[in-house]
C-alpha positions as CSV (number, residue, x, y, z in Angstrom):
1,M,70.0,97.1,132.1
2,P,70.3,98.6,135.6
3,A,73.4,98.3,137.6
4,R,73.0,96.1,140.7
5,R,76.3,97.1,142.5
6,I,79.5,98.9,141.8
7,V,82.7,97.7,143.5
8,P,86.1,99.4,143.5
9,N,88.9,96.9,143.0
10,V,92.1,97.7,144.9
11,Q,95.2,95.9,143.4
12,S,97.4,94.9,146.3
13,E,100.7,93.1,146.9
14,A,99.6,92.9,150.6
15,P,96.0,91.6,150.5
16,K,95.9,90.4,154.1
17,E,97.0,93.8,155.4
18,S,94.6,95.6,153.0
19,A,91.7,93.4,154.2
20,E,92.7,94.2,157.9
21,F,92.8,97.9,157.0
22,Y,89.3,98.0,155.5
23,G,88.1,95.8,158.3
24,L,88.9,98.7,160.7
25,L,86.1,100.6,158.8
26,G,83.6,97.9,159.6
27,L,83.8,95.8,156.4
28,E,83.7,92.0,156.7
29,E,84.9,89.3,154.3
30,V,82.1,88.0,152.1
31,M,84.1,86.3,149.4
32,N,87.7,84.9,149.2
33,H,89.1,83.1,146.1
34,G,92.7,83.6,147.2
35,W,93.5,86.0,144.4
36,I,90.5,88.3,145.2
37,V,88.9,89.1,148.5
38,T,85.6,91.1,148.8
39,L,84.7,92.9,151.9
40,A,81.2,94.3,152.6
41,S,79.3,96.3,155.1
42,P,77.1,94.0,157.3
43,S,74.3,96.7,157.4
44,A,74.5,97.6,153.6
45,P,75.8,94.4,151.8
46,T,76.1,96.1,148.4
47,A,78.7,98.6,149.9
48,Q,81.8,96.6,149.0
49,V,85.5,96.8,148.1
50,S,87.5,94.0,146.5
51,I,91.2,93.5,147.0
52,M,93.1,91.6,144.3
53,T,96.6,90.5,143.7
54,A,96.0,90.0,140.0
55,D,93.0,88.8,138.0
56,K,93.0,85.0,137.6
57,T,91.9,84.8,133.9
58,A,92.3,88.3,132.4
59,P,95.4,90.1,131.2
60,V,94.9,93.2,133.4
61,T,93.4,93.9,136.9
62,P,90.2,96.0,136.6
63,D,89.8,99.3,138.4
64,M,86.2,98.5,139.3
65,S,83.5,96.0,138.8
66,I,79.9,96.7,137.9
67,E,77.3,94.0,138.2
68,V,74.4,94.3,135.8
69,D,71.1,92.5,135.3
70,D,72.0,91.5,131.7
71,V,75.7,91.2,130.9
72,D,75.1,90.0,127.3
73,A,73.0,93.2,126.6
74,A,75.8,95.3,128.3
75,Y,78.4,93.6,126.1
76,A,76.3,94.3,122.9
77,A,75.9,97.9,123.9
78,M,79.6,98.4,124.4
79,R,80.5,96.8,121.1
80,E,77.9,98.8,119.3
81,H,79.3,102.0,120.9
82,G,82.8,101.0,119.7
83,A,84.2,100.8,123.2
84,E,87.5,98.9,123.6
85,I,86.9,95.4,124.9
86,V,90.0,94.5,127.0
87,H,88.8,91.0,128.0
88,P,86.1,89.1,126.0
89,L,82.8,88.0,127.3
90,Q,83.1,84.6,128.9
91,D,81.8,82.4,131.7
92,E,84.1,82.0,134.7
93,E,84.5,78.9,136.9
94,W,83.4,80.9,140.0
95,G,79.9,81.5,138.7
96,V,80.0,84.8,136.8
97,R,79.8,85.8,133.1
98,R,81.9,88.9,132.5
99,F,83.9,91.1,130.2
100,F,86.3,94.0,130.6
101,V,85.9,97.3,128.8
102,R,88.1,100.5,128.9
103,D,86.2,103.7,129.8
104,P,87.0,107.1,128.2
105,N,89.5,107.8,131.1
106,G,91.5,104.7,130.5
107,R,90.1,102.8,133.5
108,V,89.3,99.1,133.0
109,V,85.8,98.1,134.1
110,N,84.9,94.5,134.8
111,V,81.2,94.2,133.8
112,L,79.6,91.0,135.2
113,G,76.5,89.1,135.9
114,H,76.0,86.1,138.1
115,R,74.9,82.9,136.4
């Protein structure tokens, strides 16, 4: 199950200012749900950063997001490995299927696939 993209998530109490800051580096807004804004490079669209105030449906804000081809297989692999699932596998209203898992360093990773 190859990764399609990896996006750092910046938790921010000043999302507008954060978006303006990353815009100075040539990133442009490609998604905005109010609580999360994703900026990407126009010349390399998978080069992205997301800015979020807090996650809409999960108990924590993830440190990064990894999009995979098969999120169900990734979930099964993490469970079989005994990794700590922080947020269960579920379909979200904005068109992704995802779960959160804690890595060995304590970082929370949002593993997702688009439906």
